[in-house]
Structures are given as structure tokens and as C-alpha cells.
C-alpha positions in Angstrom: 98.9 92.5 77.4 101.0 93.9 74.6 102.6 97.3 74.1 103.9 99.1 71.1 107.6 98.6 70.4 107.9 102.0 68.8 107.2 103.9 72.1 109.6 106.7 72.8 112.4 106.3 75.3 111.4 107.6 78.8 107.7 107.0 78.3 105.8 105.5 81.2 104.3 102.1 80.2 100.7 101.4 81.4 100.0 98.1 83.1 97.0 95.9 83.6 96.3 93.8 86.7 95.0 90.3 86.6 91.4 89.8 87.7 90.6 88.4 91.1 89.9 84.7 90.5 86.4 83.7 91.6 86.5 80.2 90.4 84.4 77.4 91.8 84.4 73.7 91.6 81.5 73.4 89.1 79.9 76.3 87.2 81.4 78.8 89.5 79.9 77.2 92.7 82.1 76.9 95.7 82.4 73.9 98.0 79.9 75.3 100.5 77.4 76.2 97.8 77.6 72.7 96.3 77.0 71.1 99.7 74.0 73.3 100.4 72.6 72.8 96.9 73.2 69.0 97.1 71.2 68.9 100.4 68.3 70.7 98.7 68.4 68.4 95.6 68.6 65.2 97.7 65.7 66.3 99.8 63.6 67.2 96.8 64.4 64.0 94.9 63.7 61.9 98.0 60.3 63.6 98.6 59.4 63.1 94.9 60.1 59.3 94.9 58.7 58.8 98.4 55.2 60.0 97.4 55.4 63.4 95.8 52.5 65.8 96.2 52.1 66.8 99.8 55.5 65.4 100.8 57.2 67.8 98.4 55.2 70.6 100.0 56.2 69.4 103.5 59.9 69.4 102.5 59.7 72.8 100.8 61.3 74.7 103.6 64.4 72.5 103.3 65.0 72.7 99.6 63.8 76.3 99.3 66.1 77.3 102.1 69.0 75.5 100.4 68.4 77.3 97.1 68.2 80.6 98.9 71.4 80.0 100.8 73.2 78.9 97.6 72.2 81.8 95.2 70.9 84.8 97.1 73.9 87.3 97.5 74.5 89.5 100.5 77.2 92.2 100.1 78.5 90.4 97.0 78.7 86.9 98.6 76.2 84.1 98.8 74.4 83.7 102.1 76.0 80.3 102.7 79.4 81.8 102.7 78.5 84.2 105.5 77.4 81.3 107.7 80.9 80.3 108.9 81.9 84.0 109.3 78.9 84.7 111.5 79.3 81.4 113.4 83.0 82.1 114.1 82.1 85.6 115.2 79.4 84.3 117.6 81.7 81.7 119.0 84.3 84.4 119.7 81.7 86.7 121.2 80.4 84.0 123.6 84.0 83.1 124.6 84.9 86.7 125.4 87.5 86.9 122.7 86.3 90.3 121.4 87.7 92.1 124.4 91.3 92.4 125.5 92.5 94.0 128.7 96.1 94.0 129.8 96.8 92.5 133.1 98.8 95.3 134.8 99.7 93.3 137.9 100.8 90.2 135.9 103.4 91.3 133.4 104.3 89.3 130.4 107.2 86.8 130.5 110.6 88.2 129.3 111.0 87.9 125.5 107.3 88.0 124.7 105.2 90.7 123.1 102.3 92.2 125.0 99.9 91.9 122.0 96.2 90.7 121.9 94.7 87.6 120.2 96.8 85.1 118.4 99.8 87.5 118.5 100.4 86.7 122.1 102.6 83.8 120.9 105.1 86.1 119.2 108.6 86.1 120.6 111.3 88.8 120.5 114.8 87.9 119.4 117.7 90.3 118.9 120.2 89.5 116.2 123.7 89.5 117.9 125.5 90.7 114.7 123.2 93.4 113.3 121.3 94.3 116.4 118.0 94.0 114.4 114.9 93.1 116.2 113.4 89.8 114.9 109.9 88.6 115.7 109.5 84.9 115.9 106.1 83.2 115.4 106.4 79.7 116.8 102.9 78.6 115.5 103.6 79.6 111.9 107.3 79.0 112.0 108.4 82.4 110.7 111.0 84.9 111.6 110.3 88.5 110.6 112.6 91.6 110.4 111.7 95.2 109.6 113.6 97.8 107.6 112.8 101.5 107.2 113.1 102.9 103.7 113.2 106.5 102.4 112.5 107.5 98.9 111.7 110.6 96.8 108.2 111.5 95.9 107.3 109.2 93.0 104.7 111.5 91.4 107.2 114.4 91.2 109.7 112.4 89.1 109.8 112.7 85.3 108.3 109.8 83.3 111.6 108.3 82.4 112.7 108.1 86.0 109.3 106.7 87.0 109.6 103.9 84.5 113.1 103.1 85.6 112.1 102.9 89.2 109.2 100.7 88.4 111.4 98.3 86.5 113.9 98.3 89.4 111.2 97.5 91.9 110.2 94.6 89.7 113.7 93.3 90.1 113.4 93.5 93.9 110.2 91.4 93.8 111.9 89.0 91.4 114.7 88.6 93.9 112.2 87.7 96.6 110.5 85.1 94.4 113.8 83.4 93.5 114.8 82.9 97.1 112.3 80.1 97.9 112.7 80.8 101.6 110.7 83.9 102.0 107.0 83.5 103.0 105.9 87.1 102.9 107.2 90.6 102.0 105.2 93.5 103.4 105.4 97.1 102.3 103.8 99.4 104.9 103.3 103.1 104.2 101.9 105.1 107.1 100.8 108.7 107.7 101.9 109.9 111.1 101.3 113.2 112.9 104.5 115.2 112.5 106.0 115.9 115.9 108.0 118.8 114.6 111.3 117.1 115.3 112.6 117.8 111.7 111.8 121.5 111.9 113.3 121.8 115.3 116.5 120.1 114.2 116.7 122.3 111.2 116.3 125.4 113.3 118.9 124.2 115.8 121.4 123.6 113.0 120.7 126.6 110.7 118.9 129.1 112.9 120.3 132.0 114.9 118.8 132.0 118.4 120.1 135.5 119.3 117.0 136.5 121.3 115.8 138.9 118.7 112.1 139.4 117.9 112.4 137.5 114.6 114.2 134.6 116.1 111.8 134.3 119.0 108.8 134.5 116.6 110.2 131.9 114.3 110.9 129.5 117.1 107.4 129.9 118.4 106.0 129.3 114.9 108.0 126.1 114.5 106.8 124.9 117.9 103.1 125.5 117.0 103.2 124.4 113.3 105.3 121.2 113.7 102.8 119.0 115.5 100.0 120.2 113.1 101.5 118.6 110.0 101.9 115.0 109.0 104.6 112.8 107.4 104.9 109.6 105.6 106.9 106.6 106.8 107.6 103.5 104.8 108.8 100.1 106.1 109.6 96.8 104.4 109.2 93.6 106.4 110.7 90.3 105.4 109.5 87.0 106.8 111.5 83.8 106.7 109.8 80.5 106.3 111.7 78.4 108.8 110.2 75.2 107.5 111.4 75.8 103.9 114.8 76.8 105.2 115.1 74.0 107.8 118.2 72.5 106.2 120.1 75.8 106.0 119.0 76.6 109.6 120.4 73.3 110.9 123.7 73.9 109.0 123.9 77.4 110.6 123.5 76.1 114.2 119.8 75.4 114.5 117.0 77.1 116.4 116.7 80.9 116.4 120.5 81.4 116.1 120.6 79.4 112.8 117.4 81.0 111.6 118.8 84.5 112.2 121.9 83.6 110.3 119.8 82.5 107.3 117.6 85.5 107.6 120.7 87.7 107.5 121.6 86.4 104.1 118.1 87.3 102.8 118.5 90.7 104.5 121.8 91.4 102.7 120.3 90.4 99.4 117.2 92.6 99.9 119.3 95.5 100.9 121.4 95.3 97.8 118.3 95.0 95.6 116.7 98.1 97.3 119.8 100.2 96.8 120.0 99.1 93.1 116.4 100.3 92.9 117.5 103.8 94.2 115.7 103.2 97.5 117.5 104.2 100.7 117.2 101.6 103.5 118.0 103.3 106.8 118.9 100.0 108.5 117.1 97.2 110.1 115.0 98.3 113.0 116.0 97.5 116.6 113.4 96.1 119.0 113.0 99.6 120.5 112.0 101.1 117.1 109.6 98.2 116.4 108.0 98.8 119.8 107.4 102.5 118.9 105.7 101.5 115.7 103.4 99.0 117.5 102.6 101.5 120.3 101.8 104.2 117.8 99.4 102.0 115.9 97.4 101.0 118.9 97.7 104.4 120.7 97.7 107.1 117.9 97.6 110.0 120.3 101.0 109.2 121.8 102.8 108.9 118.5 104.1 112.6 118.4 105.4 112.3 122.0 107.2 109.0 121.3 108.9 110.6 118.3 109.9 113.7 120.2 111.4 111.8 123.1 113.3 108.9 121.6 113.9 107.2 124.9 110.2 106.5 125.6 108.3 103.4 124.4 111.4 101.5 123.5 110.3 98.2 125.1 108.4 95.5 123.2 107.1 94.1 126.5 105.0 97.3 126.9 104.4 98.1 123.3 101.0 96.5 123.0 97.6 98.1 123.8 96.1 98.4 127.2 92.5 97.7 125.9 91.0 96.5 122.7 87.3 96.1 121.8 86.4 94.5 118.5 83.1 95.1 116.8 81.6 93.7 113.7 82.9 96.5 111.5 85.5 98.2 113.5 88.1 98.2 116.3 88.5 100.3 119.4 92.0 100.6 120.9 93.6 102.9 123.5 93.0 106.3 121.9 91.7 105.4 118.5 88.9 103.9 116.5 90.0 101.9 113.5 88.5 100.3 110.4 90.2 98.2 107.7 89.4 98.1 104.0 90.4 95.4 101.6 91.2 96.2 98.0 89.0 93.6 96.5 89.5 94.6 92.9 92.5 96.2 91.3 92.1 98.3 88.2 90.7 96.3 85.3 91.8 98.7 82.6 95.3 99.9 81.7 96.7 102.2 84.4 100.0 104.0 85.0 102.3 103.2 87.9 101.1 106.3 89.9 97.5 105.2 89.9 97.4 104.9 93.8 98.2 108.6 94.2 94.7 109.6 95.3 94.8 107.1 98.2 98.5 107.6 99.2 98.4 111.4 99.0 95.1 111.9 100.8 95.7 114.5 103.5 94.1 114.9 107.0 93.6 111.2 107.4 95.7 108.9 109.6 95.9 105.7 107.7 98.3 102.8 106.9 98.5 101.2 103.5 99.9 97.7 103.4 100.8 95.5 100.5 101.4 91.8 101.3 103.4 89.9 98.7 103.3 86.2 99.0 105.8 84.5 96.6 104.9 81.1 95.2 107.4 78.5 94.5 107.8 77.5 90.8 106.4 74.0 91.2 103.5 75.4 93.3 102.8 78.1 90.8 102.8 75.6 87.9 100.3 73.4 89.7 98.1 76.4 90.6 98.0 77.6 86.9 97.4 74.1 85.6 94.5 73.7 88.0 93.0 77.0 87.0 93.3 76.1 83.3 91.5 72.7 83.9 88.7 74.5 85.8 88.2 77.0 83.0 88.2 74.4 80.3 85.9 72.0 82.1 83.5 74.9 83.1 83.4 76.1 79.5 82.5 72.6 78.3 79.8 72.2 81.0 78.3 75.6 80.0 78.2 74.5 76.4 76.3 71.4 77.3 73.6 73.3 79.2 73.5 76.0 76.6 74.9 78.8 78.8 76.5 81.7 77.0 80.2 82.4 77.7 80.7 85.5 79.9 83.2 88.1 79.0 84.6 88.2 82.5 85.2 84.4 82.4 87.1 84.9 79.1 89.2 87.7 80.7 90.1 85.5 83.7 91.2 82.7 81.3 93.3 85.2 79.4 95.0 86.3 82.6 95.8 82.6 83.5 97.4 82.2 80.1 99.4 85.4 80.6 100.6 84.2 84.0 101.6 80.8 82.4 103.6 82.7 79.7 105.3 84.9 82.3 106.2 81.8 84.4 107.6 80.0 81.4 109.7 83.1 80.6 111.4 82.8 84.0 109.4 85.4 85.9 108.1 84.7 89.4 104.5 84.6 90.6 103.3 86.7 93.5 100.0 87.0 95.2 99.3 90.6 96.3 96.9 91.6 99.0 96.1 95.3 99.6 94.8 96.5 102.9 94.1 100.1 104.2 93.8 100.7 107.9 92.1 104.0 108.8 92.3 105.5 112.3 90.5 108.4 114.0 89.8 109.7 117.5 86.0 109.4 117.3 83.5 107.2 115.5 82.2 110.2 113.5 85.7 111.1 112.3 86.3 107.5 111.4 83.2 107.3 109.3 84.1 110.5 107.5 87.7 109.2 106.9 86.5 105.9 105.6 84.2 107.6 103.2 87.0 109.8 101.9 89.3 106.9 101.4 86.6 104.9 99.6 86.2 107.9 97.2 89.9 108.1 96.7 90.0 104.4 95.9 87.3 104.9 93.3 89.5 107.7 91.7 92.3 105.1 91.6 90.0 102.7 89.8 90.1 100.3 92.8 87.2 98.6 94.6 87.4 98.4 98.4 85.3 96.4 100.9 85.2 96.7 104.6 86.4 93.5 106.3 83.5 92.8 108.7 83.7 90.1 111.4 87.5 90.1 111.3 88.7 93.6 112.1 91.2 92.6 114.8 93.1 90.2 112.5 92.8 92.7 109.6 94.2 95.5 111.7 97.3 93.5 112.7 97.9 92.7 109.0 97.3 96.3 107.7 98.8 98.5 110.4 101.6 96.4 112.0 104.9 95.6 110.1 104.8 91.9 111.2 103.9 90.2 107.9 100.6 88.9 109.4 97.9 87.5 107.2 94.1 87.8 107.2 
């Protein structure tokens, strides 16, 4: 991508996203497709040499089914790639893993989180120096901390300020890439029903409660209008890779104590980078505040009450849901129905930094927008780019041999790979970005309407979204919870 050097100062620079790589091993075919196609070819060749004629007809169901599984698409994916998804879903259904009910008479052990599924292994740790709540995942060897961030409305800034803030945010991501010890950075932007606390605090500070008709009417109006609104809350979660930082952890004392000391260094670096980007981190969240976020995600109806009464819901031991029911295309929790959309395709044309405004500024919908940044080490990024280049060149040579015409999308993918290699050579980091949108509603009908509205907003933002079927529970934890979980 190139830009004109003569652009005026303060002009917002459009950007272009790399295309989602859909590379295969040979001619765009994945491993499962090659296995299925190989079975069909071997069956057909064996029947031909064994006698041909009727034997080929007898084996037709095998090689015809193999061809169908390899090439017939369903919802944008070959049928054979749906087989493991459906098989895994069936295994979980028969094993009763689609339902979760909290055992009221058997409380969780101290220090654990009362969460469903594979999150039951998460452990709570409070940093003795900062008081921040840290979430330890012993299976993936990660330690996660959450910071709440406030910022001005980006779309209301002038073009010069927008461009400066975009550049500053790029420096924040570059800081994460250079660390080498961070496994995931998550930016979570949520819409929450406004409890009216802000209006009530303003009235208590600036109002005159003299018992007059105007004062009484104004107080009643604030009491009725406050809960009817909504507000936006943004958090940034930082996850430490304890395996990559094993040496530093041992030097700092080992175990969670040493890991928390290493994570504190990353927290200080990130805080300084955020302030340099004119973002206002309000401090690292305590276990009680993290518990409120978790409880509000699973129980949306209680969110305004938890915000009004700060002493409620401050325990991670009771922050999880009471009941969860997972379906093929949705999730049902305590007081809400949820659906998760994956941004499968970012804009292919040049767009300006505020292109996500139709999604983020949609009103009347309770949703959580999550960006998961996975930094790649320099050596790993170099190997990944080299592998992609070899695949593109070998596929192009193979297509020339069989007389297949080069596709424009394949050329665009190869151009993106070359651009990534140039950026990496220039000293920039490489990040993998995953975008997820979790939508919540009190009823199925409201959920379907909200999903349709978000899909239309994504189209206005030049993005393509797909509903994550067969994995809604895992997708919800990644999209709606600030725990740096992956799908």
C-alpha cells in the first residue's frame, strides 16, 4: 500500500487490511480435503485395475462421496471440514457438556472461579503490591490482568487528532510485539444499561434539593431516565505467557509470585504506552470489579443493580452463571440469550480509521465487541511468512502446469504476504487480529432482531460476519469476558 507524500498535514490516512489467508497444501486444498480426495482416488484406481466395469460402478458410492465431501461447500466451507465440528458437537451433546448447572450445596474451592466448561480450571490471584486481580490458567500457563480505560469519542475528533491517536495506538501495539512475553492483548468494548449513577452523582453534587417543585421534578426525572440509557465501557486485558517468561519468573521468585512480578513490569510498560496515546487507564481491576464484569455478562438483567450498589457481586467465587444451555447457534444463560459473530473478512478496500462506527455506535443493542491481538515472535513471523511465500509460488507453478488461470484474489494474498515481509524487515511487529461480536437480548425474538441489525451495521462498515455455530460457549467467553480466551 502506498500513499501520496504530498498529503496535507492533519489529513486522515486510509488503510487497507490484509486478506484472510485461505491457503491449502496443494492447489488450495486443506489436509482434510486431500485425505478425503486421496481415499476417493485410491478407491477408483484400485477398482479400475482390479477389473473395471461393474467394479467401478460398485465402488461409485465411495469415490463419489469423497468428491462431494471435498468440493461441495456448505456455508462457505467444504462439507469435509464440517465433519469434525459436527462430530465434536455430537460427542459433547451425548456427554452432557452442553448443559451447566451450578451446584448450590457444593461451593467451589477457595481461589477458584465458578465458571462453566474449560474455564473451571481458572484460579484467582491478588497481586500483593498493586491489588490487581490476576486470573491464572494452569492449563495454558497464562496469567491475565484487566485494566479499564476511558477515552474521548473518536468520531467527534478532528482529522488531525484522529490520525495522531491512530499512530499512538500503533505504538502501543508495537510495544506489545517487542515484549516477547505477551501471549494475548484483548480490547473489549461493551454497551451496558446505564444505572443512572452518573446522573445521580451529578445531581447530588450540583443540584439544589430544597424541596421545591422544580427540584422534586428534576430528581424524579433523573430517577426514571437514568436506567433507560446505555453507556460504553472499555477494558484492555493483558495475558502473560508463563512458558516464554519462565527464566524471568524463576529469577523473581517462581510460581505465581514470580509471575506476578514479571507481569507487573508489562503492566507498567503498557500503562505508560496508553498514557502516551492519550488514553486514560483508570487502574488495574481488583477481583471484585472483575467479578462484576463476569456476572453482568452472564446475567445482563442484574448489571444496573450491581453498578448502583457497589458492594454487591464483588466475589469471583459467585461471579459465574447459575445455568448455561448451549445450542448449535446460540447460548442461554441466567437472564439472557446470546449469539456470537466472527468478523471473517475485514474491509478489502481502503478505509478510514473510524470505519467501525456503524457497529460500535449502534444503539438499543446490548453487545460486546472484542479484538484479540496475538503477537508473533520475530523468528516465528519470519518462518510463517517464508512458508506462505513457498506455498504461493509452488501453487502458482502447479497451476501453470495444469493450465489454470491465476486468480486475482490469489495475487492479492501474495501481495499482502510481500507487504508483511517488508514491514517485518523494517522493524515492525506482526499481529494476528481476531474480531468477535457478542450480542445479548432477553428473548430469542429480540436476539434475532439484534443480530440482524448488527449484521447490517457490519455491512455498512465493509466487514463480513459469520455466526460461530457449534462453538457458541467458547466463543462467548472469548467475546464477552475480558479473560484473553481464544476460540
